[in-house]
N, C-alpha and C positions, 0 to 999 in steps of 0.2 A: 762535180758528180757519181763519184764510187762511195763518198761519205755519206749523203742522200739516202745512199739504197743501202750499206753497209750496216750502219747505226742503228734505221730503226728494227731491218731483221736480226739484231744482237738482241734488242730490246724486247725485241718477242720471242724467243728466246731465255732470256731471263727474265722474263715477268710470268711465264707459262710452266716457271720448273716448280715445286712442289717445299724447294728447303728458303725458308724465308732468305737465309745470308746471299744466297741466287741471287733470290727476288728486288735486293736492298741494293746490288749491285747496278742496279739496272739508273740509280739516278746517279753514278758517278759517269756514266758516259757523257762524254765533251757536249752533248747539244740537249741533253737535260738540263747540266750542269748549266748552261747559258744561260735556258729559259728560266730558270730557279733564279738565276740571275737579276734577270730584268722584270724578274716578274713580282707585285709592289705587296709589301709583308708590312702590317703596325710595326711604332718603335719601339717594342721593344726587345731584349735582346734574345729570349727565346725565341723570336716570332726572324730577325735578323739571320741567327747564326742557324736557324732551322731543328726543327724537334724529330724525333722520330717517329710520329705519327705523321705528321705533312709533310716530309723528303727534308730538302734540301731549301736555304733561308738563300736570298739573297745574298749576305757575305760567306759565308761556305760553299757558293755556289762559282758568288766568284777566284775562290779560291783555289776550287778544285780545276774552275777554267782557266788560267792562268796556270795550275802546274800543267797539264798539257798543252798549251803552249810553246811554254817552257821547253819541254819533253822535243816539240815537234822542233822548236827551232835552235836547242842545241844536238838536233838527228841531221840536222839538217847543214848545222856549222861542220860538224862529221864530214860528211860526206864530200863539199864541198871542197873541205878542206886536201881529201883522198885524190880527188877527180882531175885536181889543181893542179898537183904536181908533176 
């Protein structure tokens, strides 16, 4: 429940910034990356990887989402090992 509230709030905050770099960070959040991964794209390399005008493509979105999942899994494993002792 919390991710459904936190990420849209953070995305809104980042999108309202006047700095372009900060605004572009919103596309690297987990739900945005997951949506990019599931979006249909043309079979060209630039469409699959994503270009700067359209945001993340399916391959880049999948890579960003995989990074988030990997960080969460390793964090959970480290937390579990500390509590299990």
